[in-house]
C-alpha positions as CSV (number, residue, x, y, z in Angstrom):
1,M,0.0,0.0,0.1
2,P,1.4,3.2,-1.0
3,Q,2.6,5.5,2.0
4,S,2.0,9.0,2.6
5,G,3.7,11.9,4.1
6,R,7.3,11.2,3.4
7,R,9.2,10.0,0.2
8,V,9.7,6.4,0.3
9,T,14.1,5.6,-0.2
10,I,16.0,3.4,-2.1
11,R,17.3,1.9,1.1
12,E,13.4,0.9,2.2
13,L,13.3,-0.9,-1.1
14,A,16.5,-2.9,-0.7
15,R,15.4,-3.9,2.6
16,V,11.8,-4.7,1.2
17,T,13.3,-7.0,-1.5
18,G,16.2,-8.2,0.2
19,L,18.7,-6.6,-2.6
20,S,21.4,-4.2,-2.2
21,P,20.5,-0.4,-2.5
22,A,22.9,-0.5,-5.5
23,A,21.0,-3.5,-7.1
24,V,17.9,-1.7,-6.8
25,S,19.1,1.4,-8.3
26,Y,20.4,-0.7,-11.0
27,A,16.5,-2.7,-11.4
28,L,14.9,0.5,-11.4
29,R,17.0,1.9,-14.4
30,G,16.8,-1.4,-16.4
31,V,20.3,-2.2,-16.2
32,H,23.0,-4.6,-15.0
33,T,20.0,-6.8,-13.5
34,S,17.8,-9.7,-14.8
35,A,14.4,-8.9,-16.2
36,E,13.0,-10.9,-13.2
37,T,14.7,-8.9,-10.5
38,Q,13.5,-5.5,-12.3
39,K,10.1,-6.9,-12.6
40,R,10.3,-7.4,-8.7
41,V,11.7,-4.3,-7.6
42,R,9.3,-2.3,-9.8
43,A,6.2,-4.0,-8.2
44,A,7.8,-3.3,-4.7
45,A,8.2,0.3,-5.7
46,D,4.6,0.4,-7.2
47,E,3.2,-0.7,-3.8
48,L,5.2,1.3,-1.4
49,G,4.8,4.5,-3.9
50,Y,8.2,5.0,-4.5
51,Q,9.1,8.1,-6.8
52,A,12.5,8.7,-7.9
53,H,13.8,12.1,-6.8
54,P,14.2,14.6,-9.3
55,I,17.9,15.3,-9.2
56,A,18.8,11.5,-8.6
57,R,16.7,10.7,-11.8
58,A,18.2,13.8,-13.7
59,L,21.7,12.3,-12.7
60,A,21.0,9.0,-13.9
61,S,19.8,9.9,-17.2
62,G,21.7,13.0,-17.6
63,R,18.6,14.7,-18.5
64,T,16.5,17.5,-16.3
65,D,13.7,17.7,-18.5
66,T,14.3,21.7,-18.3
67,V,14.7,23.7,-21.4
68,G,16.3,27.5,-20.9
69,L,14.4,30.1,-22.7
70,L,16.8,33.1,-22.6
71,C,14.4,36.2,-23.6
72,G,16.5,39.7,-25.0
73,S,14.1,41.7,-23.1
74,L,10.7,40.8,-21.5
75,A,9.9,44.5,-21.4
76,D,9.1,43.9,-25.1
77,F,5.4,42.5,-25.4
78,W,6.1,40.3,-28.2
79,Q,8.7,38.7,-26.5
80,Q,6.4,38.2,-23.4
81,E,3.9,36.3,-25.2
82,L,6.7,34.1,-27.3
83,A,7.7,33.1,-23.7
84,V,4.2,32.1,-22.9
85,R,3.5,29.8,-25.9
86,I,7.0,28.4,-25.8
87,G,6.4,27.2,-22.1
88,R,3.1,26.1,-22.9
89,A,4.4,23.9,-25.8
90,L,7.3,22.3,-24.1
91,L,4.9,21.4,-21.1
92,E,2.8,19.8,-23.5
93,E,6.0,17.8,-24.4
94,G,6.6,16.9,-20.7
95,R,9.4,19.4,-20.5
96,Y,9.6,22.8,-18.4
97,A,10.8,26.1,-19.5
98,I,13.4,28.2,-17.5
99,V,12.5,31.9,-18.6
100,L,15.0,34.5,-17.8
101,D,15.6,38.1,-19.0
102,A,18.5,39.5,-20.8
103,A,17.1,43.1,-20.4
104,D,18.6,44.2,-23.5
105,D,22.2,43.8,-22.0
106,P,24.8,41.3,-24.0
107,G,26.9,41.1,-21.1
108,R,23.9,39.8,-19.0
109,E,22.6,37.7,-21.6
110,L,25.8,35.5,-21.8
111,E,25.8,35.2,-17.8
112,L,22.4,34.0,-17.7
113,A,23.5,31.4,-20.6
114,E,26.1,30.1,-18.6
115,R,24.0,29.7,-15.5
116,L,21.5,28.0,-17.3
117,R,24.4,25.7,-18.7
118,D,25.5,25.2,-15.3
119,Q,22.1,24.3,-14.1
120,R,22.0,21.4,-16.8
121,V,19.1,22.4,-18.9
122,D,18.7,20.0,-21.8
123,G,18.6,22.4,-24.3
124,L,18.3,26.5,-24.7
125,I,16.1,28.4,-26.8
126,V,17.5,32.2,-27.0
127,Q,16.2,35.5,-28.8
128,P,19.8,37.3,-28.9
129,V,20.7,40.6,-28.0
130,D,24.4,40.2,-29.6
131,P,24.2,37.0,-31.6
132,S,28.0,38.0,-33.0
133,A,29.3,36.9,-29.5
134,P,32.1,34.3,-29.8
135,A,30.8,32.5,-26.5
136,W,27.8,31.3,-28.2
137,A,30.1,28.8,-30.1
138,Q,31.6,27.5,-27.0
139,L,28.2,27.1,-25.2
140,A,26.7,25.1,-28.1
141,D,29.8,22.8,-28.0
142,V,28.3,21.5,-24.6
143,L,24.5,22.4,-24.8
144,P,21.8,22.4,-27.6
145,V,21.0,25.9,-28.6
146,V,18.5,27.2,-30.8
147,S,18.0,30.9,-31.6
148,I,15.1,33.0,-32.7
149,G,15.6,35.7,-35.1
150,D,19.2,35.7,-35.6
151,A,21.6,33.0,-36.2
152,L,24.3,32.6,-33.7
153,A,28.1,32.6,-34.6
154,G,29.5,29.2,-34.4
155,N,25.7,27.5,-33.6
156,P,25.1,24.1,-35.4
157,H,21.9,23.3,-33.6
158,G,19.2,25.2,-35.2
159,E,17.4,28.7,-35.7
160,V,14.3,30.0,-36.5
161,V,15.1,33.5,-38.6
162,F,13.2,36.2,-39.9
163,D,13.2,37.3,-43.9
164,N,14.3,40.4,-42.5
165,R,15.0,41.9,-45.8
166,A,11.3,41.1,-47.1
167,G,9.9,42.5,-43.9
168,V,11.7,45.9,-44.2
169,T,10.7,46.0,-47.8
170,L,7.1,45.6,-47.1
171,A,7.1,48.2,-44.4
172,L,9.3,50.8,-46.3
173,E,7.4,50.2,-49.8
174,H,4.0,51.1,-47.7
175,L,5.1,54.2,-46.4
176,H,6.8,55.2,-49.6
177,G,3.5,54.4,-51.3
178,L,2.0,56.9,-48.8
179,G,4.2,59.7,-50.1
180,H,6.6,59.7,-47.2
181,R,10.1,60.3,-47.8
182,R,11.7,61.3,-44.3
183,I,11.3,58.4,-42.0
184,G,13.1,58.1,-38.7
185,V,13.4,54.2,-37.8
186,L,13.7,52.9,-33.9
187,T,15.3,50.0,-33.2
188,S,16.5,48.1,-30.0
189,T,19.5,46.3,-32.0
190,L,22.9,47.0,-31.0
191,E,24.7,49.1,-33.5
192,R,28.1,47.2,-33.8
193,T,26.2,43.7,-34.6
194,P,26.7,43.0,-37.9
195,D,23.9,41.9,-40.4
196,R,21.0,43.4,-38.3
197,P,18.1,44.5,-40.3
198,A,18.3,48.1,-39.2
199,D,22.2,48.5,-40.1
200,V,21.5,46.6,-43.5
201,H,18.6,45.9,-45.0
202,V,16.8,49.6,-44.1
203,R,19.9,51.7,-45.6
204,A,19.7,49.3,-48.8
205,E,16.0,49.7,-49.3
206,A,16.1,53.3,-48.2
207,R,18.6,54.1,-51.0
208,R,16.6,52.0,-53.5
209,L,13.2,53.9,-53.1
210,G,15.0,57.0,-52.4
211,L,14.2,57.7,-48.6
212,E,16.2,59.5,-46.2
213,A,16.1,57.5,-43.1
214,E,17.4,58.1,-39.5
215,I,18.1,55.3,-37.1
216,A,18.0,55.6,-33.5
217,V,18.7,53.0,-30.9
218,T,16.4,52.5,-27.9
219,R,15.4,49.7,-25.7
220,S,12.1,48.0,-25.9
221,A,10.9,49.2,-22.3
222,L,8.1,52.0,-22.7
223,P,10.0,54.7,-20.9
224,E,13.2,54.7,-23.2
225,A,11.2,54.0,-26.6
226,T,8.8,56.9,-25.5
227,A,12.2,59.4,-24.9
228,A,13.7,57.9,-28.3
229,A,10.8,58.8,-30.2
230,R,10.0,62.2,-28.4
231,A,13.7,63.2,-29.6
232,L,12.7,62.5,-33.1
233,L,9.4,64.0,-33.2
234,A,10.3,67.1,-31.3
235,R,12.3,68.6,-34.0
236,P,11.3,71.3,-36.5
237,D,12.4,68.8,-39.4
238,R,11.0,66.0,-37.7
239,P,10.2,62.9,-39.8
240,S,6.9,62.4,-41.2
241,A,6.8,58.5,-40.5
242,L,8.3,56.4,-38.1
243,F,9.1,52.6,-38.6
244,C,9.8,50.7,-35.4
245,F,11.4,47.4,-35.2
246,S,8.8,46.3,-32.6
247,D,5.5,47.0,-31.8
248,S,6.4,47.7,-28.1
249,I,8.8,50.7,-29.3
250,A,5.7,51.6,-31.4
251,Y,3.4,52.2,-28.4
252,G,6.4,54.6,-27.0
253,V,5.7,56.8,-30.4
254,Y,2.1,57.0,-29.6
255,L,3.1,58.5,-25.9
256,A,5.7,61.0,-27.3
257,A,3.3,61.9,-30.0
258,G,0.6,62.5,-27.5
259,E,3.0,64.5,-25.5
260,L,3.9,66.6,-28.2
261,G,0.4,67.3,-29.4
262,L,0.8,65.5,-32.6
263,S,-1.7,63.4,-34.4
264,V,-1.5,59.5,-35.4
265,P,-1.5,59.2,-38.3
266,G,-2.4,63.2,-39.2
267,E,0.7,64.5,-38.4
268,V,3.3,61.6,-38.2
269,S,2.6,58.0,-39.5
270,V,3.7,54.9,-37.4
271,C,4.6,51.4,-38.6
272,G,5.5,48.6,-35.9
273,Y,7.2,44.9,-36.6
274,D,5.7,42.2,-34.8
275,A,2.0,42.2,-34.9
276,H,1.5,41.9,-31.4
277,A,-2.1,41.0,-30.3
278,L,-2.3,44.6,-28.3
279,S,-1.6,46.3,-31.4
280,V,-5.3,46.5,-32.5
281,L,-6.1,48.3,-29.3
282,P,-4.4,51.6,-29.6
283,T,-6.3,54.6,-31.3
284,P,-5.6,54.3,-34.1
285,P,-4.7,50.6,-34.6
286,L,-1.3,50.0,-35.6
287,T,0.1,49.0,-39.1
288,T,2.8,46.6,-38.4
289,V,4.4,43.2,-40.0
290,D,3.3,39.9,-39.0
291,W,5.6,37.0,-38.3
292,D,3.1,34.5,-37.1
293,L,4.0,34.1,-33.3
294,P,2.2,30.9,-32.9
295,G,4.6,29.6,-35.5
296,V,7.8,30.9,-34.4
297,A,6.9,29.5,-30.9
298,A,6.0,26.0,-32.4
299,D,9.2,26.0,-34.8
300,A,11.6,26.6,-31.8
301,V,10.2,23.9,-29.5
302,S,10.5,21.6,-32.6
303,L,14.2,22.4,-33.3
304,V,15.4,22.4,-29.7
305,L,13.9,19.0,-29.0
306,D,15.3,17.9,-32.2
307,A,18.6,19.2,-31.3
308,I,18.3,17.4,-27.3
309,E,17.4,14.4,-29.2
310,E,20.3,14.6,-31.6
311,R,18.4,14.9,-34.7
312,P,19.6,16.7,-37.9
313,P,19.8,20.6,-37.2
314,G,17.2,22.7,-38.8
315,R,17.1,26.0,-40.2
316,I,13.6,27.8,-40.3
317,V,13.0,31.2,-42.3
318,R,9.7,33.1,-41.3
319,P,8.2,35.3,-44.2
320,P,6.2,38.3,-43.2
321,V,3.0,39.7,-43.9
322,L,2.0,43.5,-44.1
323,C,-0.9,44.5,-41.7
324,P,-2.0,47.8,-42.9
325,R,-4.5,49.9,-40.3
326,E,-5.1,53.1,-39.5
327,S,-1.8,54.3,-38.0
328,T,-0.3,55.1,-41.4
329,S,-1.7,57.4,-44.1
330,R,-0.6,59.7,-46.9
331,I,2.1,62.4,-45.8
332,P,0.5,64.9,-44.0
333,R,0.6,68.5,-45.0
334,R,2.7,71.3,-42.9
335,D,2.0,74.7,-42.2
């Protein structure tokens, strides 16, 4: 009869079965013992209500059934929703997510990644702040790592990346078609990071379309995004449209415009980039680029599970879809 109120130990199983604790441990793991012994030990374990301690089980199997999820910034609403979906998808697979926030800090990001490694997570999903850091290659040597948004330097395991060239083209062609020629661009990506959309694709597409694009770096958190937008919009020669590399940053543009008495889109058009569910709620609803967040989460979980099970790595490129709404309109007239 199962006992309640305390955990049954291997020593108690050994006493009941007449075996040594080592033999009981082997039998529970199905190694170094006969099928008859394993059957007898498991029957006794069921009768007594024995449950293996999670740490002991992890040491025996080499698995902890946990996956680290390292977010670039949980101040970003899209990343918050991504974390929720990934956590739920992992739970459906019998695994648990340990969610950490790098807060847009590349040093903190690598420190947290190393802590997750030391906690023996089975794998790591990361939306990197600094994908070019050499430490990723060292981490990937000992831990299955899957990145979201950008490929990691030296990581062989898998990645879910965005077709940023197509996404940037959709957004800038949309604004160009409305007559905008001076555009401010707000991004949370690091200026020194190579092959980032703000540094590469925006400038290339701006040249192709004949746009004047000014790029400013800001964190995703609302106060910082609002301050960065205010700095652009308070100038006499302010841009007629702002393109934001996350909807969370675009919410800061709305606040800054309101503080300055500017109407959206009457005096400034605003375009986001990740189609967060909240972006239909502002007045007016936000024009944005949709990357299919549920699909991104499902892809990342699938790839990290493949990496943990040592199946072939994968690279998934997510295509963008423009969601035009009322936050963008034809270029406003100025007095």
